[in-house]
Each structure stands twice: as C-alpha cells, then as structure tokens.
C-alpha positions as CSV (number, residue, x, y, z in Angstrom):
1,M,-1.4,29.7,26.5
2,K,0.9,32.6,27.6
3,E,-1.6,35.2,26.7
4,Y,-4.4,33.4,28.6
5,L,-2.2,33.1,31.8
6,I,-1.5,36.9,31.5
7,K,-5.2,37.7,31.2
8,K,-5.9,35.4,34.3
9,L,-3.2,37.0,36.3
10,Q,-4.5,40.4,35.4
11,S,-8.0,39.5,36.5
12,I,-6.7,38.1,39.9
13,L,-4.6,41.2,40.5
14,K,-7.5,43.5,39.8
15,V,-9.7,41.7,42.4
16,L,-6.9,41.7,44.9
17,A,-6.1,45.4,44.4
18,R,-9.8,46.4,44.6
19,L,-10.2,44.3,47.9
20,T,-7.1,45.8,49.3
21,I,-8.3,49.4,48.7
22,K,-11.6,48.5,50.2
23,R,-9.9,47.1,53.3
24,Y,-7.4,49.8,54.0
25,R,-9.1,52.8,52.3
26,P,-6.0,54.8,51.3
27,F,-6.4,58.3,49.7
28,I,-5.5,57.7,46.0
29,I,-3.7,60.4,43.9
30,G,-3.7,59.5,40.1
31,V,-1.1,61.1,37.9
32,T,-1.4,61.1,34.1
33,G,-0.1,63.0,31.1
34,S,2.0,62.6,28.0
35,A,5.2,63.4,29.8
36,G,6.3,64.5,33.2
37,K,4.2,61.8,35.0
38,T,7.1,60.0,36.7
39,S,8.9,63.1,37.9
40,T,5.7,64.7,39.1
41,K,4.8,61.5,40.9
42,S,8.3,61.7,42.6
43,A,7.8,65.4,43.6
44,I,4.4,64.6,45.0
45,Y,5.9,61.8,47.2
46,S,8.7,64.2,48.3
47,V,6.1,66.7,49.5
48,L,3.6,64.4,51.1
49,K,6.0,62.0,52.9
50,S,6.8,64.5,55.6
51,A,3.2,64.6,56.8
52,F,1.8,61.2,55.7
53,T,2.7,57.6,55.2
54,V,3.0,57.4,51.3
55,R,3.6,54.7,48.7
56,M,4.7,55.7,45.3
57,G,4.6,53.5,42.3
58,K,8.2,52.9,41.1
59,G,9.4,53.3,37.5
60,N,6.7,52.6,35.0
61,L,4.4,50.4,37.0
62,N,1.4,52.2,35.4
63,N,-0.5,49.6,33.3
64,E,-2.9,46.7,33.8
65,L,-0.4,44.7,35.8
66,G,1.8,47.4,37.2
67,L,-1.0,49.6,38.8
68,P,-2.4,46.8,40.9
69,L,1.1,45.8,41.8
70,V,1.7,49.1,43.4
71,I,-1.5,48.8,45.4
72,L,-0.5,45.4,46.6
73,G,3.0,46.2,47.8
74,D,6.1,48.3,47.6
75,Y,7.5,46.6,44.5
76,K,10.0,48.2,42.2
77,T,9.5,46.1,39.2
78,S,7.7,42.8,38.0
79,G,9.3,39.5,37.6
80,G,8.7,35.9,36.5
81,F,6.5,33.0,37.7
82,S,7.8,32.8,41.3
83,F,7.6,36.6,41.7
84,W,3.9,36.6,40.8
85,L,3.2,33.7,43.1
86,K,4.7,35.6,45.9
87,V,2.7,38.7,45.0
88,L,-0.5,36.8,45.0
89,F,0.3,35.0,48.3
90,L,1.1,38.2,50.0
91,G,-1.9,39.9,48.5
92,F,-4.3,37.3,49.9
93,F,-2.4,37.4,53.2
94,G,-2.8,41.1,53.4
95,L,-6.6,40.8,53.2
96,V,-6.7,38.3,56.1
97,W,-4.0,39.8,58.4
98,S,-3.9,43.5,59.0
99,K,-0.6,45.2,58.0
100,N,0.8,48.7,58.1
101,Y,-0.6,50.2,54.9
102,P,0.2,53.7,53.6
103,E,-2.3,56.5,54.1
104,I,-1.8,57.7,50.5
105,L,-1.1,56.0,47.3
106,V,0.5,58.0,44.5
107,L,-0.4,56.1,41.3
108,E,0.7,56.6,37.7
109,Y,-2.0,56.1,35.1
110,G,-0.6,55.1,31.7
111,A,-2.7,55.0,28.5
112,D,-0.8,53.7,25.5
113,K,-4.1,53.3,23.6
114,P,-7.8,54.3,23.8
115,G,-9.6,52.3,26.5
116,D,-6.5,51.7,28.8
117,M,-7.7,54.5,31.2
118,D,-11.2,52.8,31.4
119,Y,-9.6,49.6,32.6
120,L,-7.3,51.3,35.1
121,L,-10.1,53.2,36.6
122,T,-11.9,50.0,37.3
123,V,-8.9,48.9,39.4
124,A,-8.6,52.1,41.4
125,K,-10.6,55.3,41.2
126,P,-8.5,58.3,42.5
127,D,-9.7,60.9,45.0
128,L,-7.4,63.5,43.4
129,A,-6.3,63.6,39.8
130,V,-3.2,65.4,38.4
131,V,-2.6,65.9,34.6
132,T,0.8,67.1,33.7
133,A,0.7,67.7,29.9
134,V,-0.4,66.7,26.4
135,G,1.9,69.0,24.6
136,D,2.9,68.8,20.9
137,I,2.9,65.2,20.2
138,P,3.5,63.8,16.7
139,V,0.3,63.9,14.6
140,H,0.2,60.2,14.0
141,V,0.9,58.6,17.4
142,E,0.4,54.8,17.4
143,F,-3.3,54.2,18.4
144,Y,-4.1,57.9,18.5
145,Q,-5.0,60.3,15.7
146,G,-3.3,63.3,17.4
147,P,-3.2,65.3,20.7
148,E,-7.0,65.6,20.8
149,G,-7.2,61.8,21.1
150,V,-4.6,61.6,23.8
151,A,-6.3,64.4,25.8
152,K,-9.7,62.7,25.5
153,E,-8.2,59.5,26.9
154,K,-6.2,61.3,29.7
155,G,-9.3,63.4,30.5
156,K,-11.1,60.3,31.6
157,L,-9.0,60.4,34.8
158,V,-10.4,64.0,35.5
159,K,-13.9,62.9,34.5
160,A,-13.7,60.2,37.3
161,I,-13.4,62.9,40.0
162,G,-16.8,63.8,41.4
163,L,-18.2,66.3,43.9
164,G,-15.8,66.7,46.9
165,G,-12.8,65.5,44.8
166,N,-9.9,67.5,43.6
167,V,-8.1,68.0,40.3
168,V,-4.8,69.6,39.6
169,L,-4.2,70.9,36.0
170,N,-1.3,72.4,34.1
171,L,-2.8,75.7,32.9
172,D,0.1,76.3,30.4
173,D,-1.1,73.3,28.2
174,P,-4.3,74.2,26.5
175,F,-5.3,70.6,26.1
176,V,-5.0,70.1,29.9
177,A,-6.5,73.4,30.8
178,D,-9.7,72.5,28.9
179,M,-10.2,69.5,31.2
180,K,-11.5,71.7,33.9
181,D,-14.9,71.4,32.3
182,L,-14.9,67.5,32.7
183,T,-15.2,67.4,36.5
184,K,-17.6,68.5,39.2
185,G,-14.7,68.5,41.7
186,N,-12.5,71.3,42.8
187,V,-9.9,72.4,40.3
188,M,-6.5,73.9,41.1
189,T,-4.3,75.1,38.2
190,Y,-0.6,75.6,38.1
191,G,2.0,76.9,35.6
192,F,3.8,80.1,34.5
193,S,0.5,81.7,33.4
194,A,-0.5,84.7,35.5
195,M,-4.0,83.1,35.6
196,A,-2.8,80.0,37.4
197,D,-3.9,79.4,41.0
198,L,-0.4,78.3,41.8
199,R,2.0,80.4,39.7
200,I,5.7,79.7,38.9
201,S,7.6,83.0,38.7
202,S,11.2,84.3,38.7
203,F,12.5,81.1,37.1
204,M,16.3,80.8,36.8
205,N,18.8,78.2,35.9
206,R,21.6,78.4,38.5
207,S,25.2,77.9,37.8
208,E,28.6,78.7,39.3
209,G,31.0,79.6,36.5
210,D,30.6,77.0,33.9
211,V,29.2,74.5,36.3
212,P,25.3,74.1,36.3
213,L,23.9,73.8,39.8
214,G,20.1,73.6,39.4
215,I,17.1,75.9,39.3
216,S,15.3,78.4,41.5
217,F,11.9,80.0,41.2
218,K,9.0,81.2,43.3
219,L,5.6,79.6,43.9
220,E,2.9,82.2,44.3
221,T,-0.7,81.9,45.4
222,G,-3.0,84.8,45.6
223,D,-1.8,86.1,48.9
224,N,1.6,84.2,49.5
225,F,4.7,83.1,47.9
226,V,7.8,81.0,48.7
227,P,11.2,80.6,47.1
228,V,12.1,77.1,45.8
229,K,15.5,75.9,44.9
230,I,16.1,72.4,43.4
231,D,19.6,71.1,42.8
232,G,20.8,68.7,40.0
233,S,18.8,69.6,37.0
234,L,18.3,72.6,34.6
235,G,15.2,73.6,32.7
236,K,11.5,74.2,33.4
237,A,10.6,70.5,33.7
238,K,11.3,70.2,37.4
239,A,9.6,73.4,38.1
240,Y,6.4,72.1,36.5
241,S,6.6,68.9,38.6
242,A,7.3,70.9,41.7
243,A,4.4,73.1,41.2
244,A,2.0,70.2,40.6
245,A,3.3,68.6,43.8
246,A,2.9,71.9,45.7
247,A,-0.7,72.1,44.6
248,V,-1.3,68.6,46.0
249,G,0.4,69.5,49.1
250,L,-1.8,72.5,49.6
251,I,-4.9,70.5,49.0
252,K,-3.8,68.0,51.7
253,G,-3.3,70.9,54.1
254,I,0.4,71.3,54.1
255,N,1.5,75.0,54.3
256,L,3.6,76.5,51.5
257,V,6.7,76.9,53.6
258,K,6.9,73.2,54.4
259,I,6.2,72.4,50.8
260,S,9.2,74.6,49.7
261,E,11.4,72.8,52.3
262,A,10.3,69.4,51.1
263,L,11.0,70.3,47.4
264,S,14.5,71.4,48.2
265,Q,15.2,67.6,48.8
266,Y,13.4,66.6,45.6
267,Q,15.7,65.3,42.9
268,G,13.2,63.8,40.5
269,E,13.9,61.2,37.9
270,P,17.0,61.5,35.7
271,G,16.5,61.8,32.0
272,R,12.9,63.0,32.2
273,C,11.6,66.0,30.2
274,H,8.6,68.1,29.8
275,P,6.7,68.6,26.5
276,L,6.5,72.3,26.8
277,E,10.2,72.4,26.4
278,G,9.8,71.3,22.9
279,V,11.0,67.7,23.4
280,K,9.1,65.1,21.5
281,N,7.0,62.8,23.8
282,T,7.3,59.1,23.5
283,N,5.9,58.0,26.8
284,L,2.2,58.3,27.0
C-alpha cells in the first residue's frame, strides 16, 4: 500500500512539475556527476544570483520525488503526509494564480541506477547541462558495472541538450570529456588542462602560519583572466566547482570580473569532495 501511494505521489508531482515549467518557463540548469554535484550547484547559484532570480535545489533533492519538489517550491527537505498535502495544494494553486517564480532553476540530477536519468528528464529537460566528474569509482558499484556504466547514465543529461543549448564539461575527467560527442549543443570545458576553454591555473592553498585560510587561483579564458580567492576550504575541489560555475556565468552573459567577485562569497557545502582528489565516491 505504501509503495502504491509513493508511486501515485510521484506521478502527481511529475505532472505538476511539468505544468509549472510550462506555465513559468524558467531557464533550467541541470547538474550531474559522481561527486561535486552539490558544491557545484551552490557555486552556480552564487554566480547567477547577482544577475537573475534563481532557485537552487537544497541538499539532495535530486530524485523522482526531490526534483519535482524543487520545481514546485523552495523546499529544503521532504516530510510526512501533511507536508505532501501542502505541496500538492500549493502546486495546484501556483498553476491557477500567478506567483513570483525564479528566472533560473539549478537542479541536481541524481542517478543511483540505470534508468533514473531517463525518468528525471521526463520531469524537466535542462537548457544547460553541467557534468562534474565520474572519476575512479569502485569497479563494482551497486547497479553499475563500473565507471563506464556511470558515465553512460550521466551522459544522458548531455545527450538531452540539442542545437542552441549549452553543455559544461570537466575536461580533466576523461569520461566526462568524452561526453562532448553526445550533444549537438555548444560545449564549454573547464579544468586544469591547458586545453580547457576555461582553465584553472596558479592554484594555491592559503594559510597563515599553521592556520589554513582557503584557496586562490586564476580562471583563464583565451584572452582574459581573473584571480579568485575562496575562504573556508582547502584542496582543488572548490576550484573545480568554481570553474564550472564560472563557465555557466559566462554562458549567461556575466563578465569574468563579476563572476570572480561572486565566487569570493561562495562557501560551498561542508564535507564535500572531488573524485580527482583521490577520494572514493559514494554519492552518484
């Protein structure tokens, strides 16, 4: 009975989410990857909020129930029976009566098993896709045979972007870099590689004596660069997230100086890591 009710709720939320997108027509940014999704999502929000009204999915609202929940309202987490009644009521109300709806949605697309991405794409098809990393995951991940299987599932988000759309890819991850052939949209790459369209250079962990302060680096395009300083964390993880967000900002017409200023306020998510740092992934 409980499983039946969850399936029913899932179906209703999907319909409401699709109708809400049709009514308000937000620009949708989809973020996926084996790690770094949540911190990248936060960095994108930090960059875009100075120029647009933006809603970001909080926490791990990235599955069959969580994704439509973000589309329907600025919820931080799901709840019990009364919570879902409220969500459904307000969802229907928002279709009848106009409300202030964000210009941009930043959605996290999770895929714990093959087929998950297919369903999420029927809920909301993004205008811009960002893939953070696949990395060195364990050979036998539950429901996946290895990183190739994960990359195939994550690549469906890229494949959903057609002519006129945009894709942002981490060039330092070979599985992600290969996704450039999956789309007819415009591709922008980022990373430490000299071949990246948006290159991270001069990276440094900052400290004062024995006290860690944060990181600093440069973001370089073909004809320009800006310094970026982020406090409160060490390691390259935040630099990757910041670079992905900067690429999104450039695509949306924000200049590199304003992007750098916005990133200086970015704190990211505590406890998040990046697979290229050699940390085992557990969140797909």
